[in-house]
C-alpha positions as CSV (number, residue, x, y, z in Angstrom):
1,X,0.0,-0.3,0.3
2,X,1.4,3.3,-1.0
3,X,1.0,6.0,1.5
4,X,1.1,9.4,-0.2
5,X,2.4,13.0,0.9
6,X,3.0,16.6,0.2
7,X,5.8,18.1,1.8
8,X,3.7,21.4,2.5
9,X,1.3,19.4,4.8
10,X,3.4,17.3,6.5
11,X,3.8,18.1,10.5
12,X,6.3,20.7,11.5
13,X,9.2,20.1,14.4
14,X,11.4,22.7,15.3
15,X,15.0,21.7,16.3
16,X,15.7,22.3,19.7
17,X,18.7,24.7,18.6
18,X,17.2,26.5,16.8
19,X,18.7,25.9,14.0
20,X,16.2,24.6,11.6
21,X,13.0,21.9,11.6
22,X,12.1,18.7,10.2
23,X,9.2,17.2,8.8
24,X,9.0,13.2,8.9
25,X,7.4,11.1,6.1
26,X,7.7,8.0,8.1
27,X,9.6,6.2,11.1
28,X,9.2,2.8,10.4
29,X,7.8,0.7,12.0
30,X,4.9,3.4,12.8
31,X,4.7,3.9,16.7
32,X,7.7,2.3,17.6
33,X,10.6,3.4,20.1
34,X,13.5,2.3,18.0
35,X,13.0,3.3,14.0
36,X,14.0,0.2,11.7
37,X,14.5,3.4,8.9
38,X,12.8,6.3,8.5
39,X,12.5,9.3,6.2
40,X,12.4,12.7,6.6
41,X,13.1,16.5,5.2
42,X,14.6,18.7,7.5
43,X,15.1,22.9,7.2
44,X,18.9,24.1,7.6
45,X,18.9,27.6,8.5
46,X,21.7,28.0,9.9
47,X,25.6,26.4,10.7
48,X,25.2,24.1,13.3
49,X,26.2,20.1,14.3
50,X,23.7,17.5,13.4
51,X,22.6,14.7,15.5
52,X,24.5,12.1,16.4
53,X,22.8,8.4,15.4
54,X,25.0,5.5,16.4
55,X,24.7,2.4,14.6
56,X,22.4,4.6,12.2
57,X,23.7,5.0,8.3
58,X,22.5,8.0,6.9
59,X,21.9,9.8,3.3
60,X,21.1,13.4,2.9
61,X,20.0,14.8,-0.2
62,X,19.8,18.8,-0.7
63,X,16.5,19.4,-2.2
64,X,16.7,23.8,-2.3
65,X,19.1,25.9,-1.5
66,X,23.0,27.6,-2.5
67,X,24.4,24.3,-1.1
68,X,25.7,23.2,2.0
69,X,29.7,22.5,3.5
70,X,29.6,19.2,5.9
71,X,32.9,19.1,8.0
72,X,34.1,15.8,11.0
73,X,36.8,16.6,13.0
74,X,37.5,20.5,11.4
75,X,37.9,19.1,8.1
76,X,35.6,19.5,4.8
77,X,33.9,16.0,3.7
78,X,31.7,17.1,1.4
79,X,29.9,19.9,0.4
80,X,26.3,19.2,-1.0
81,X,25.1,20.2,-4.6
82,X,21.5,20.1,-5.6
83,X,19.9,16.4,-6.3
84,X,23.2,14.1,-5.0
85,X,23.2,12.1,-2.1
86,X,25.8,11.9,0.3
87,X,26.1,9.0,2.7
88,X,27.6,8.7,5.7
89,X,27.9,6.8,9.1
90,X,25.1,8.3,11.6
91,X,27.9,8.3,15.1
92,X,30.1,10.7,13.0
93,X,30.4,14.0,14.3
94,X,29.2,16.6,11.6
95,X,29.2,20.2,11.7
96,X,27.2,21.7,8.8
97,X,28.0,25.0,7.0
98,X,25.4,27.2,5.0
99,X,26.3,28.9,1.7
100,X,23.1,30.9,2.0
101,X,20.5,31.8,3.8
102,X,18.9,28.0,3.8
103,X,18.3,24.4,3.0
104,X,16.0,22.3,1.9
105,X,17.4,18.5,3.1
106,X,15.9,15.5,2.2
107,X,17.2,12.4,4.5
108,X,17.3,8.6,4.9
109,X,18.4,7.0,8.0
110,X,18.5,3.0,8.3
111,X,19.5,0.5,11.6
112,X,22.9,-0.7,10.3
113,X,21.7,-4.1,11.4
114,X,18.7,-4.7,10.1
115,X,18.1,-1.9,6.9
116,X,19.8,-0.8,4.1
117,X,19.7,2.2,1.6
118,X,20.2,2.9,-1.6
119,X,19.3,6.6,-2.6
120,X,19.5,8.0,-6.3
121,X,17.7,10.2,-8.7
122,X,15.9,9.1,-11.3
123,X,14.4,9.9,-14.7
124,X,13.0,6.5,-15.7
125,X,10.3,4.3,-13.4
126,X,10.8,2.8,-10.0
127,X,9.4,-0.4,-7.9
128,X,10.6,-1.6,-5.2
129,X,9.4,-3.6,-2.2
130,X,9.7,-0.6,0.4
131,X,11.0,2.5,0.0
132,X,10.3,6.4,-0.5
133,X,10.3,8.9,-3.2
134,X,10.5,12.5,-3.5
135,X,9.4,14.7,-6.8
136,X,12.0,17.1,-8.3
137,X,10.3,18.1,-11.0
138,X,7.9,17.2,-13.7
139,X,5.1,14.6,-13.4
140,X,4.7,10.8,-12.5
141,X,1.6,8.7,-11.7
142,X,1.6,6.1,-9.3
143,X,-1.8,3.9,-10.2
144,X,-4.2,7.1,-10.6
145,X,-2.4,9.9,-8.9
146,X,-0.3,12.3,-10.1
147,X,2.2,13.5,-8.4
148,X,4.5,16.8,-8.8
149,X,6.8,18.4,-7.3
150,X,7.7,18.4,-3.1
151,X,4.5,15.1,-3.6
152,X,5.8,11.5,-3.1
153,X,5.3,8.1,-0.9
154,X,6.1,6.1,1.3
155,X,5.7,2.3,1.7
156,X,6.8,-1.2,3.1
157,X,5.1,-4.2,1.2
158,X,4.7,-4.5,-2.4
159,X,5.1,-0.5,-3.5
160,X,3.0,0.0,-6.4
161,X,5.1,1.4,-9.9
162,X,6.2,5.0,-10.3
163,X,5.7,6.4,-14.0
164,X,7.4,9.3,-15.3
165,X,4.7,11.4,-17.4
166,X,7.0,14.2,-18.7
167,X,10.1,14.9,-20.5
168,X,11.6,16.7,-17.1
169,X,10.7,14.2,-14.6
170,X,13.1,13.7,-12.1
171,X,12.5,12.6,-8.7
172,X,14.9,11.3,-6.0
173,X,13.6,7.7,-5.2
174,X,15.5,5.6,-1.8
175,X,15.1,2.1,-1.9
176,X,14.8,0.5,1.5
177,X,16.0,-3.6,2.0
178,X,16.4,-5.8,4.9
179,X,19.3,-7.2,5.8
180,X,19.0,-10.7,5.8
181,X,19.0,-12.9,9.3
182,X,20.1,-9.3,11.1
183,X,19.9,-9.7,14.5
184,X,17.4,-6.6,16.2
185,X,19.4,-3.8,17.9
186,X,18.2,-4.9,21.6
187,X,21.2,-8.0,20.7
188,X,24.0,-5.7,19.9
189,X,25.0,-7.5,17.2
190,X,26.4,-4.6,14.5
191,X,27.1,-5.6,10.9
192,X,29.9,-3.7,9.4
193,X,28.8,-2.7,6.0
194,X,30.9,0.3,3.4
195,X,29.1,3.4,2.9
């Protein structure tokens, strides 16, 4: 079943440090204390530290803004550019600096011992068992529903095909996979996996 959303109507949660806000798309499983995977839209309004998420892999993609520079241990590790996903470990202390006034970013987090994410931009039709997407440009269709910029969907079982309907169609697509034979986080095993 596909769960559709519009970025503009997602609930907004301001950050405690006042540096931005988050619009959560899904934390899966819903209502669980510990997520297996999570997708959200964040607005970064000023420079500052990222929250730490030990045992979690993260992928961030700049959707709007002039750019964001990410630093670790005082050294720049990545300059975010529009629609280019960047993966990093959630336990890495990251400091961000804005190139402009603010940025809009798409975030996918997966618990390393249970799930993994493949995040990419595409203009081709997509379908997978579990995932989430965000429309960048053009029109896309899922069943009878048409979607445009800032809209998307998430699902965790048997997703429907997502088809481009215009020549300028481009979307950010995250395919979520469960790691076979994963030990639940409470058991303490960590599967080492390269980003």
